[in-house]
DRENVO-557545 format. One line per 10 residues: their letters; for each residue x, y, z of N, C-alpha, C, CB. Coordinates in Angstrom, 3 decimals, always signed. Glycine has a CB too. Example, Ala and Ser with C-alpha at 12.3 -4.5 7.8 and 13.67 -1.06 7.14 Angstrom:
DRENVO-557545
as = +13.190:-5.690:+7.800:+12.300:-4.500:+7.800:+13.200:-3.300:+7.800:+11.308:-4.473:+9.046  +12.850:-2.250:+7.080:+13.670:-1.060:+7.140:+12.900:+0.030:+7.870:+14.084:-0.598:+5.725
***
This chain:
DRENVO-557545
mykpdvfndf = +0.841:-1.180:+0.000:+0.000:+0.000:+0.000:+0.884:+1.240:+0.000:-0.955:+0.000:+1.216  +0.325:+2.362:-0.414:+1.082:+3.604:-0.510:+1.657:+4.019:+0.836:+0.205:+4.711:-1.059  +0.841:+4.103:+1.865:+1.287:+4.423:+3.222:+0.709:+3.363:+4.149:+0.841:+5.876:+3.660  +1.548:+2.511:+4.702:+1.019:+1.396:+5.497:+0.347:+1.800:+6.798:+2.116:+0.454:+5.807  +0.532:+3.049:+7.255:-0.058:+3.442:+8.534:-1.362:+4.230:+8.385:+0.932:+4.261:+9.313  -1.889:+4.363:+7.164:-3.133:+5.119:+7.001:-4.337:+4.229:+7.311:-3.240:+5.691:+5.566  -5.455:+4.857:+7.619:-6.683:+4.146:+7.972:-7.260:+3.448:+6.744:-7.722:+5.116:+8.576  -7.611:+2.169:+6.904:-8.271:+1.417:+5.834:-9.746:+1.187:+6.142:-7.569:+0.076:+5.619  -10.010:+0.530:+7.264:-11.405:+0.282:+7.623:-11.512:-0.066:+9.093:-11.999:-0.843:+6.766  -12.749:-0.066:+9.547:-13.067:-0.463:+10.907:-14.234:-1.436:+10.829:-13.406:+0.776:+11.812
taelsaflyf = -14.104:-2.569:+11.487:-15.156:-3.576:+11.486:-15.493:-3.964:+12.917:-14.732:-4.816:+10.672  -16.777:-3.985:+13.224:-17.250:-4.499:+14.511:-18.063:-5.753:+14.218:-18.108:-3.424:+15.299  -17.699:-6.868:+14.847:-18.385:-8.128:+14.561:-18.659:-8.883:+15.847:-17.556:-8.996:+13.604  -19.821:-9.493:+15.893:-20.220:-10.344:+17.005:-20.586:-11.692:+16.402:-21.422:-9.721:+17.829  -19.988:-12.770:+16.918:-20.294:-14.087:+16.348:-20.422:-15.127:+17.452:-19.207:-14.511:+15.340  -21.149:-16.184:+17.128:-21.335:-17.306:+18.046:-21.106:-18.590:+17.268:-22.761:-17.287:+18.698  -20.357:-19.503:+17.861:-20.077:-20.807:+17.254:-20.760:-21.878:+18.100:-18.527:-21.073:+17.147  -21.615:-22.661:+17.463:-22.348:-23.724:+18.154:-21.877:-25.079:+17.627:-23.891:-23.559:+17.959  -21.524:-25.961:+18.545:-21.060:-27.303:+18.183:-21.993:-28.306:+18.838:-19.569:-27.542:+18.623  -22.677:-29.099:+18.022:-23.726:-29.977:+18.531:-23.191:-31.377:+18.854:-24.862:-30.074:+17.516
knfwdltisa = -23.994:-32.144:+19.572:-23.578:-33.487:+19.981:-23.348:-34.415:+18.795:-24.615:-34.089:+20.900  -24.058:-34.189:+17.704:-23.884:-35.037:+16.521:-22.722:-34.551:+15.635:-25.187:-35.070:+15.704  -21.912:-33.627:+16.159:-20.729:-33.071:+15.493:-21.066:-32.159:+14.306:-19.844:-34.197:+15.018  -22.299:-31.695:+14.235:-22.635:-30.642:+13.286:-22.237:-29.316:+13.932:-24.170:-30.667:+12.902  -22.057:-28.288:+13.118:-21.713:-26.983:+13.690:-22.474:-25.875:+12.976:-20.195:-26.730:+13.600  -22.600:-24.751:+13.667:-23.297:-23.580:+13.140:-22.604:-22.328:+13.669:-24.813:-23.594:+13.535  -22.321:-21.393:+12.784:-21.745:-20.109:+13.168:-22.699:-19.007:+12.752:-20.344:-19.903:+12.526  -23.030:-18.122:+13.674:-23.904:-16.979:+13.415:-23.080:-15.718:+13.660:-25.198:-17.013:+14.327  -23.076:-14.817:+12.693:-22.290:-13.584:+12.815:-23.117:-12.389:+12.408:-21.020:-13.658:+11.962  -22.861:-11.266:+13.075:-23.440:-9.982:+12.708:-22.306:-8.965:+12.767:-24.645:-9.580:+13.659
gylpdqhdyf = -22.214:-8.129:+11.750:-21.122:-7.164:+11.716:-21.551:-5.834:+11.156:-19.979:-7.701:+10.912  -20.689:-4.847:+11.377:-20.964:-3.495:+10.898:-19.644:-2.849:+10.504:-21.704:-2.644:+11.982  -19.597:-2.270:+9.308:-18.432:-1.552:+8.814:-18.838:-0.099:+8.587:-17.874:-2.201:+7.499  -18.538:+0.797:+9.509:-18.982:+2.181:+9.369:-18.168:+2.999:+8.366:-18.931:+2.851:+10.699  -16.932:+2.610:+8.107:-16.096:+3.423:+7.228:-15.026:+2.551:+6.590:-15.452:+4.593:+8.005  -14.866:+2.678:+5.263:-13.860:+1.925:+4.536:-13.177:+2.834:+3.525:-14.488:+0.702:+3.836  -11.863:+2.867:+3.548:-11.082:+3.629:+2.570:-10.347:+2.622:+1.687:-10.070:+4.622:+3.277  -10.757:+2.521:+0.429:-10.165:+1.567:-0.501:-9.120:+2.276:-1.356:-11.253:+0.914:-1.392  -7.843:+2.055:-1.050:-6.748:+2.683:-1.786:-6.414:+1.934:-3.065:-5.517:+2.772:-0.911  -6.882:+0.708:-3.202:-6.478:-0.113:-4.332:-7.399:+0.013:-5.538:-6.411:-1.537:-3.912
vlgrpfdkya = -8.633:+0.453:-5.341:-9.579:+0.500:-6.448:-9.189:+1.547:-7.494:-10.974:+0.789:-5.923  -8.486:+2.606:-7.098:-8.092:+3.646:-8.052:-6.756:+3.359:-8.724:-8.024:+4.979:-7.355  -6.020:+2.407:-8.213:-4.738:+2.054:-8.811:-3.621:+2.969:-8.341:-4.836:+2.100:-10.316  -2.462:+2.803:-8.947:-1.265:+3.567:-8.562:-1.316:+4.969:-9.095:-0.005:+2.882:-9.055  -0.719:+5.936:-8.458:-0.146:+5.846:-7.112:-1.265:+5.786:-6.083:+0.793:+7.048:-6.824  -1.011:+5.186:-4.942:-2.042:+4.961:-3.933:-2.196:+6.169:-3.013:-1.713:+3.718:-3.111  -2.303:+7.347:-3.591:-2.435:+8.554:-2.778:-3.886:+8.999:-2.605:-1.637:+9.674:-3.397  -4.798:+8.434:-3.400:-6.222:+8.737:-3.269:-6.964:+7.448:-2.983:-6.779:+9.425:-4.550  -8.132:+7.559:-2.392:-8.934:+6.379:-2.088:-10.386:+6.637:-2.453:-8.810:+5.996:-0.599  -11.115:+5.549:-2.613:-12.562:+5.606:-2.788:-13.190:+5.154:-1.479:-13.043:+4.714:-3.996
rrpeygylsl = -14.170:+5.870:-1.026:-14.855:+5.526:+0.220:-16.012:+4.590:-0.106:-15.364:+6.806:+0.962  -15.953:+3.413:+0.449:-17.040:+2.460:+0.250:-18.141:+2.748:+1.276:-16.525:+0.985:+0.378  -19.397:+2.472:+0.930:-20.493:+2.809:+1.845:-20.478:+1.951:+3.105:-21.828:+2.652:+1.140  -20.922:+2.552:+4.207:-21.033:+1.795:+5.444:-22.162:+0.787:+5.312:-21.270:+2.733:+6.652  -21.990:-0.357:+5.970:-23.033:-1.372:+5.897:-22.932:-2.343:+7.064:-22.949:-2.130:+4.574  -24.018:-3.068:+7.243:-24.074:-4.129:+8.236:-24.436:-5.433:+7.545:-25.090:-3.795:+9.355  -24.126:-6.541:+8.198:-24.403:-7.833:+7.577:-24.741:-8.877:+8.629:-23.208:-8.295:+6.742  -25.424:-9.911:+8.189:-25.710:-11.106:+8.976:-25.229:-12.299:+8.174:-27.239:-11.226:+9.325  -24.608:-13.261:+8.833:-24.179:-14.451:+8.108:-24.419:-15.687:+8.953:-22.697:-14.348:+7.715  -24.714:-16.774:+8.258:-24.893:-18.094:+8.865:-24.030:-19.064:+8.073:-26.414:-18.542:+8.873
egstdsrkrl = -23.329:-19.934:+8.764:-22.612:-20.997:+8.066:-22.594:-22.223:+8.950:-21.168:-20.561:+7.691  -22.584:-23.367:+8.295:-22.617:-24.595:+9.058:-22.163:-25.775:+8.235:-23.995:-24.840:+9.588  -22.020:-26.908:+8.925:-21.625:-28.134:+8.244:-22.050:-29.333:+9.070:-20.106:-28.161:+7.991  -22.089:-30.468:+8.393:-22.406:-31.719:+9.054:-21.107:-32.344:+9.563:-23.158:-32.686:+8.091  -21.179:-33.546:+10.078:-20.029:-34.254:+10.645:-19.042:-34.617:+9.529:-20.489:-35.534:+11.407  -17.847:-34.049:+9.560:-16.868:-34.268:+8.489:-16.255:-35.658:+8.516:-15.772:-33.244:+8.581  -16.489:-36.424:+9.570:-15.952:-37.783:+9.647:-16.792:-38.770:+8.846:-15.872:-38.235:+11.097  -18.004:-38.386:+8.495:-18.910:-39.282:+7.776:-18.583:-39.317:+6.285:-20.364:-38.848:+7.985  -19.119:-40.343:+5.608:-18.917:-40.454:+4.155:-19.510:-39.248:+3.426:-19.550:-41.756:+3.621  -20.709:-38.851:+3.847:-21.378:-37.699:+3.231:-21.187:-36.487:+4.138:-22.906:-37.985:+2.991
fvswsallsd = -20.619:-35.440:+3.574:-20.357:-34.207:+4.317:-20.974:-33.046:+3.542:-18.816:-33.986:+4.538  -21.748:-32.207:+4.231:-22.416:-31.067:+3.603:-22.018:-29.801:+4.344:-23.966:-31.246:+3.601  -21.671:-28.757:+3.595:-21.365:-27.457:+4.200:-22.129:-26.378:+3.446:-19.825:-27.168:+4.181  -22.434:-25.287:+4.139:-23.198:-24.202:+3.519:-22.921:-22.894:+4.248:-24.717:-24.517:+3.531  -23.182:-21.793:+3.556:-23.095:-20.472:+4.184:-24.011:-19.514:+3.437:-21.623:-19.942:+4.191  -24.490:-18.520:+4.161:-25.356:-17.494:+3.585:-24.999:-16.158:+4.226:-26.873:-17.838:+3.799  -24.849:-15.147:+3.405:-24.556:-13.809:+3.908:-25.593:-12.851:+3.341:-23.105:-13.360:+3.528  -26.172:-12.048:+4.200:-27.172:-11.063:+3.819:-26.691:-9.716:+4.293:-28.570:-11.402:+4.408  -26.569:-8.784:+3.364:-26.202:-7.419:+3.733:-27.172:-6.486:+3.040:-24.719:-7.088:+3.346  -28.214:-6.146:+3.737:-29.266:-5.290:+3.204:-29.388:-4.054:+4.091:-30.624:-6.054:+3.118
ffknpekkyy = -28.316:-3.705:+4.773:-28.362:-2.659:+5.786:-27.470:-1.489:+5.381:-27.934:-3.213:+7.155  -27.795:-0.858:+4.281:-27.039:+0.283:+3.774:-27.863:+1.545:+3.941:-26.649:+0.078:+2.293  -27.183:+2.687:+4.006:-27.907:+3.959:+4.004:-28.577:+4.174:+2.653:-26.955:+5.136:+4.328  -27.925:+3.729:+1.589:-28.490:+3.797:+0.245:-29.470:+2.634:+0.089:-27.364:+3.749:-0.856  -30.782:+2.888:-0.041:-31.749:+1.788:-0.115:-31.614:+0.934:-1.371:-33.140:+2.339:-0.045  -30.906:+1.435:-2.397:-30.726:+0.652:-3.619:-29.587:-0.350:-3.486:-30.465:+1.574:-4.799  -28.756:-0.231:-2.454:-27.588:-1.095:-2.323:-27.937:-2.341:-1.533:-26.432:-0.348:-1.652  -27.588:-3.493:-2.108:-27.836:-4.781:-1.475:-26.692:-5.731:-1.822:-29.207:-5.372:-1.925  -26.440:-6.694:-0.921:-25.378:-7.664:-1.150:-25.798:-8.997:-0.550:-24.032:-7.179:-0.542  -25.763:-10.050:-1.366:-26.132:-11.388:-0.926:-25.087:-12.383:-1.431:-27.555:-11.770:-1.431
eltggvryrf = -24.862:-13.420:-0.635:-23.942:-14.469:-1.067:-24.387:-15.798:-0.479:-22.486:-14.142:-0.647  -24.486:-16.822:-1.330:-24.878:-18.171:-0.914:-23.817:-19.161:-1.393:-26.291:-18.550:-1.479  -23.438:-20.090:-0.537:-22.443:-21.098:-0.890:-22.886:-22.433:-0.321:-21.030:-20.710:-0.365  -22.687:-23.487:-1.092:-23.009:-24.824:-0.620:-22.040:-25.835:-1.192:-24.441:-25.197:-0.988  -21.800:-26.883:-0.434:-20.891:-27.917:-0.910:-21.284:-29.283:-0.389:-19.471:-27.598:-0.502  -20.995:-30.309:-1.211:-21.263:-31.696:-0.849:-20.003:-32.498:-1.158:-22.515:-32.269:-1.621  -19.570:-33.302:-0.187:-18.428:-34.190:-0.400:-18.862:-35.608:-0.060:-17.192:-33.755:+0.465  -18.500:-36.542:-0.942:-18.811:-37.937:-0.656:-17.539:-38.767:-0.788:-19.920:-38.468:-1.607  -17.251:-39.548:+0.247:-16.076:-40.414:+0.247:-16.558:-41.823:-0.098:-15.321:-40.380:+1.640  -16.298:-42.246:-1.349:-16.737:-43.564:-1.794:-15.933:-44.665:-1.114:-16.614:-43.683:-3.314
snkltveleh = -14.651:-44.400:-0.896:-13.761:-45.344:-0.222:-12.564:-44.550:+0.282:-13.314:-46.517:-1.183  -11.595:-45.238:+0.851:-10.379:-44.555:+1.269:-9.566:-44.066:+0.078:-9.535:-45.474:+2.126  -9.897:-44.556:-1.100:-9.154:-44.168:-2.299:-9.840:-43.068:-3.102:-8.947:-45.369:-3.178  -11.180:-43.049:-3.144:-11.903:-42.119:-4.025:-12.817:-41.190:-3.230:-12.727:-42.897:-5.058  -12.631:-39.871:-3.458:-13.473:-38.840:-2.849:-13.892:-37.860:-3.943:-12.720:-38.099:-1.684  -15.175:-37.492:-3.953:-15.702:-36.535:-4.927:-16.379:-35.403:-4.159:-16.706:-37.224:-5.925  -16.119:-34.170:-4.615:-16.667:-32.991:-3.943:-17.226:-32.022:-4.977:-15.585:-32.296:-3.077  -18.397:-31.457:-4.679:-19.031:-30.467:-5.549:-19.365:-29.245:-4.714:-20.312:-31.043:-6.238  -18.935:-28.055:-5.179:-19.212:-26.793:-4.490:-19.838:-25.823:-5.478:-17.915:-26.190:-3.868  -20.709:-24.966:-4.961:-21.314:-23.932:-5.799:-21.499:-22.673:-4.949:-22.684:-24.416:-6.402
sfgtetdyii = -21.195:-21.519:-5.538:-21.426:-20.255:-4.835:-22.060:-19.257:-5.800:-20.095:-19.687:-4.248  -22.899:-18.402:-5.239:-23.566:-17.356:-6.014:-23.569:-16.086:-5.176:-25.027:-17.776:-6.416  -23.187:-14.987:-5.790:-23.195:-13.700:-5.104:-23.711:-12.609:-6.003:-21.811:-13.349:-4.610  -24.352:-11.619:-5.401:-24.846:-10.479:-6.158:-24.735:-9.225:-5.290:-26.316:-10.710:-6.624  -24.377:-8.133:-5.927:-24.276:-6.863:-5.216:-24.671:-5.734:-6.157:-22.842:-6.644:-4.662  -25.358:-4.743:-5.613:-25.744:-3.570:-6.384:-24.892:-2.386:-5.943:-27.257:-3.260:-6.213  -24.628:-1.496:-6.874:-23.846:-0.273:-6.623:-22.448:-0.559:-6.065:-24.596:+0.626:-5.656  -21.828:-1.617:-6.556:-20.470:-1.958:-6.139:-19.486:-1.035:-6.870:-20.151:-3.468:-6.433  -18.416:-0.639:-6.196:-17.449:+0.302:-6.763:-16.266:-0.460:-7.355:-16.964:+1.305:-5.687  -15.951:-0.153:-8.638:-14.783:-0.737:-9.296:-13.980:+0.378:-9.961:-15.208:-1.815:-10.343
nagrdllgep = -12.811:+0.046:-10.457:-11.971:+0.993:-11.178:-12.553:+1.223:-12.572:-10.506:+0.479:-11.268  -12.644:+2.490:-12.992:-13.153:+2.823:-14.327:-12.066:+3.437:-15.197:-14.338:+3.784:-14.222  -10.812:+3.225:-14.817:-9.719:+3.748:-15.622:-9.448:+5.216:-15.328:-10.024:+3.566:-17.092  -8.718:+5.839:-16.232:-8.345:+7.251:-16.084:-8.843:+8.043:-17.280:-6.811:+7.407:-15.936  -9.090:+9.335:-17.058:-9.504:+10.193:-18.165:-8.270:+10.639:-18.957:-10.300:+11.427:-17.642  -8.457:+11.536:-19.918:-7.350:+11.985:-20.767:-6.281:+12.750:-19.995:-7.880:+12.853:-21.879  -6.642:+13.317:-18.851:-5.677:+14.045:-18.034:-5.018:+13.153:-16.971:-6.362:+15.226:-17.364  -5.385:+11.883:-16.953:-4.786:+10.950:-15.999:-5.483:+10.865:-14.658:-3.387:+11.322:-15.773  -6.652:+11.507:-14.512:-7.390:+11.451:-13.245:-8.133:+10.119:-13.139:-8.387:+12.642:-13.132  -8.012:+9.440:-11.990:-8.706:+8.155:-11.838:-10.203:+8.340:-11.651:-8.133:+7.382:-10.658
riafvdfkea = -10.944:+7.336:-12.119:-12.398:+7.333:-11.988:-12.858:+6.012:-11.399:-13.074:+7.581:-13.351  -14.039:+6.028:-10.826:-14.675:+4.811:-10.338:-15.958:+4.585:-11.121:-14.964:+4.896:-8.811  -16.422:+3.347:-11.119:-17.699:+3.005:-11.742:-18.556:+2.300:-10.706:-17.499:+2.111:-13.010  -19.843:+2.550:-10.758:-20.814:+1.866:-9.914:-21.481:+0.799:-10.764:-21.869:+2.864:-9.314  -21.405:-0.447:-10.303:-21.905:-1.557:-11.103:-22.837:-2.424:-10.266:-20.740:-2.397:-11.660  -23.725:-3.120:-10.960:-24.513:-4.201:-10.370:-23.925:-5.490:-10.926:-26.073:-4.064:-10.696  -23.535:-6.403:-10.061:-22.933:-7.619:-10.581:-23.565:-8.851:-9.979:-21.449:-7.623:-10.321  -23.452:-9.928:-10.744:-23.838:-11.261:-10.295:-22.706:-12.185:-10.708:-25.231:-11.721:-10.904  -22.354:-13.121:-9.828:-21.344:-14.090:-10.216:-21.651:-15.436:-9.584:-19.944:-13.610:-9.813  -21.308:-16.475:-10.321:-21.525:-17.843:-9.854:-20.291:-18.666:-10.182:-22.801:-18.470:-10.501
tsllnaiynf = -19.922:-19.530:-9.247:-18.782:-20.418:-9.442:-19.181:-21.819:-9.026:-17.545:-19.933:-8.641  -18.897:-22.793:-9.887:-19.117:-24.201:-9.568:-17.782:-24.917:-9.675:-20.184:-24.849:-10.516  -17.520:-25.823:-8.741:-16.246:-26.518:-8.701:-16.493:-27.987:-8.396:-15.299:-25.885:-7.654  -15.952:-28.862:-9.265:-16.040:-30.308:-9.069:-14.629:-30.835:-8.871:-16.747:-31.015:-10.280  -14.395:-31.518:-7.755:-13.100:-32.122:-7.437:-13.280:-33.618:-7.264:-12.485:-31.493:-6.157  -12.386:-34.390:-7.856:-12.348:-35.833:-7.631:-10.902:-36.212:-7.350:-12.923:-36.631:-8.862  -10.685:-36.951:-6.282:-9.330:-37.367:-5.900:-9.314:-38.883:-5.777:-8.877:-36.691:-4.558  -8.342:-39.488:-6.462:-8.133:-40.928:-6.340:-6.737:-41.144:-5.783:-8.316:-41.661:-7.718  -6.642:-41.802:-4.628:-5.372:-42.072:-3.968:-4.870:-43.461:-4.356:-5.516:-41.954:-2.435  -3.726:-43.515:-5.040:-3.100:-44.793:-5.354:-2.335:-45.310:-4.140:-2.161:-44.657:-6.569
tprinltlrv = -1.558:-44.420:-3.535:-0.810:-44.723:-2.310:-0.917:-43.472:-1.443:+0.717:-45.117:-2.608  -0.425:-43.506:-0.199:-0.483:-42.289:+0.621:+0.268:-41.098:+0.015:+0.077:-42.580:+1.986  +1.227:-41.367:-0.890:+2.002:-40.269:-1.483:+1.690:-40.007:-2.949:+3.457:-40.557:-1.346  +0.889:-40.841:-3.568:+0.583:-40.672:-4.990:-0.927:-40.633:-5.156:+1.210:-41.819:-5.850  -1.409:-39.544:-5.798:-2.839:-39.453:-6.077:-3.058:-38.731:-7.398:-3.581:-38.726:-4.932  -4.242:-38.895:-7.900:-4.651:-38.246:-9.144:-5.838:-37.351:-8.813:-5.016:-39.301:-10.264  -5.765:-36.074:-9.209:-6.831:-35.128:-8.923:-7.424:-34.615:-10.223:-6.313:-33.961:-8.066  -8.735:-34.622:-10.318:-9.455:-34.043:-11.442:-10.228:-32.852:-10.900:-10.410:-35.092:-12.135  -10.064:-31.700:-11.524:-10.762:-30.502:-11.071:-11.381:-29.806:-12.276:-9.800:-29.544:-10.311  -12.671:-29.541:-12.190:-13.389:-28.807:-13.232:-14.037:-27.603:-12.559:-14.466:-29.716:-13.961
rhywsnvlik = -13.809:-26.413:-13.125:-14.348:-25.189:-12.541:-15.099:-24.407:-13.612:-13.219:-24.325:-11.921  -16.282:-23.946:-13.271:-17.038:-23.071:-14.158:-17.268:-21.746:-13.444:-18.392:-23.724:-14.581  -16.978:-20.646:-14.142:-17.147:-19.313:-13.568:-17.990:-18.483:-14.516:-15.773:-18.629:-13.302  -18.983:-17.776:-13.963:-19.830:-16.886:-14.753:-20.013:-15.595:-13.983:-21.206:-17.543:-15.077  -19.902:-14.468:-14.686:-20.209:-13.187:-14.047:-20.893:-12.278:-15.049:-18.928:-12.517:-13.491  -21.751:-11.445:-14.525:-22.472:-10.457:-15.310:-22.344:-9.134:-14.573:-23.980:-10.862:-15.526  -21.764:-8.143:-15.245:-21.529:-6.839:-14.623:-22.246:-5.776:-15.444:-19.998:-6.526:-14.518  -23.178:-5.078:-14.827:-23.915:-3.987:-15.460:-23.343:-2.677:-14.930:-25.462:-4.093:-15.181  -22.686:-1.920:-15.800:-22.096:-0.641:-15.406:-23.194:+0.419:-15.477:-20.871:-0.260:-16.326  -23.424:+1.126:-14.335:-24.527:+2.092:-14.263:-24.068:+3.538:-14.427:-25.248:+1.945:-12.946
rtayvdnkgl = -22.934:+3.902:-13.778:-22.459:+5.271:-13.875:-20.983:+5.327:-13.469:-23.314:+6.213:-12.987  -20.317:+6.382:-13.888:-18.925:+6.603:-13.506:-18.836:+7.916:-12.739:-17.990:+6.621:-14.756  -17.732:+8.084:-11.991:-17.569:+9.299:-11.196:-16.089:+9.487:-10.874:-18.416:+9.232:-9.889  -15.748:+10.691:-10.533:-14.440:+10.996:-9.960:-14.604:+10.941:-8.446:-13.894:+12.407:-10.441  -13.501:+11.006:-7.715:-13.588:+11.045:-6.259:-12.903:+12.306:-5.747:-12.951:+9.778:-5.628  -13.463:+12.855:-4.662:-12.852:+14.040:-4.056:-11.782:+13.608:-3.047:-13.932:+14.928:-3.364  -11.248:+14.552:-2.290:-10.178:+14.245:-1.339:-10.636:+13.395:-0.163:-9.582:+15.517:-0.823  -11.952:+13.279:+0.048:-12.482:+12.433:+1.113:-12.971:+11.083:+0.582:-13.618:+13.149:+1.830  -12.691:+10.807:-0.692:-13.057:+9.534:-1.291:-14.495:+9.423:-1.736:-12.778:+8.464:-0.347  -15.237:+10.532:-1.688:-16.650:+10.511:-2.066:-16.807:+10.785:-3.555:-17.448:+11.543:-1.247
piletpysgv = -17.818:+10.197:-4.194:-17.994:+10.399:-5.638:-18.456:+11.819:-5.965:-19.002:+9.389:-6.191  -17.891:+12.381:-7.039:-18.301:+13.688:-7.556:-18.391:+13.596:-9.068:-17.307:+14.813:-7.122  -19.119:+14.524:-9.665:-19.257:+14.603:-11.121:-19.667:+13.257:-11.720:-17.945:+15.077:-11.753  -20.772:+12.700:-11.204:-21.235:+11.404:-11.702:-21.786:+11.540:-13.114:-22.307:+10.816:-10.768  -21.482:+10.549:-13.946:-21.919:+10.529:-15.339:-22.630:+9.207:-15.614:-20.713:+10.725:-16.310  -23.863:+9.237:-16.156:-24.545:+7.982:-16.483:-23.754:+7.198:-17.538:-25.982:+8.263:-16.988  -23.825:+5.898:-17.432:-23.120:+5.020:-18.359:-23.917:+3.733:-18.452:-21.641:+4.749:-17.899  -23.971:+3.147:-19.621:-24.654:+1.857:-19.737:-23.752:+0.910:-20.506:-26.043:+2.004:-20.443  -23.508:-0.198:-19.897:-22.677:-1.228:-20.539:-22.770:-2.494:-19.724:-21.192:-0.768:-20.675  -22.533:-3.615:-20.394:-22.600:-4.921:-19.742:-21.329:-5.675:-20.087:-23.875:-5.725:-20.183
dnvnff = -20.763:-6.331:-19.089:-19.576:-7.154:-19.288:-19.902:-8.555:-18.777:-18.319:-6.548:-18.551  -19.858:-9.537:-19.660:-20.135:-10.910:-19.297:-18.867:-11.740:-19.391:-21.229:-11.495:-20.190  -18.621:-12.565:-18.385:-17.498:-13.494:-18.404:-18.051:-14.882:-18.121:-16.392:-13.092:-17.358  -17.656:-15.852:-18.943:-18.163:-17.206:-18.788:-17.076:-18.161:-19.266:-19.503:-17.417:-19.581  -16.488:-18.935:-18.354:-15.443:-19.852:-18.781:-15.347:-21.072:-17.893:-14.123:-19.147:-18.812  -14.787:-22.156:-18.471:-14.454:-23.371:-17.738:-12.962:-23.368:-17.500:-14.903:-24.653:-18.508
***
C-alpha cells in the first residue's frame, strides 16, 4: 500500500459458534463496517482512495459431521443494511463431499453472489485522473473435485471449474479528497465473463 499506517477500515463483529452433539456446527455472525477507505480500487499511485459505503451484515454458516462419508457445508450472507436503499449484497455457498472409499473422494461446491452499486476501477480520463464506476454484478462459481489415492504419497486429482459473471455498469464518477464520488456521469454497458 502507498502508506502502510493510514486508515483502511473499521469492522465491529459479534459471532457465536455452536457445536452440537452429533458433530454438526453452526456459526452466526453480525457485523458493521462504518467506514472503509479503498486505496487499491483507483490504482497507482495509492495517494487517493474511494470511500465504500457503510453497511451491516448477517451471516450463517454450518456443516455436518466431516468424519462421515457424506459431508455437507453451507453459508449465507445477507447485507441489506445500507444507508443507500438501492444497495444490497447477498452471497450463498453450498458444498457436498462424498467419500466412496479410502481411495476415491468426490466434492461439488457452488457459490452465487450479487451486489448492487459496487465500486470498481473505471480507468483514467485523458488528463490521468482516476475514476470509479458503480456496477450491479452477479457471479456464480461451480467446482467439481475428484481425488483418487493410489498410495499415501501418490494421487490423481481431477478438477473442473465453471465461472460466470455479469456486470452492469450504471455510472462513472471521480472522487474528491475524502473519497466521495463527484461529477457522476450515467453510463450503460454490460460485461459478461463465462469460462471453464
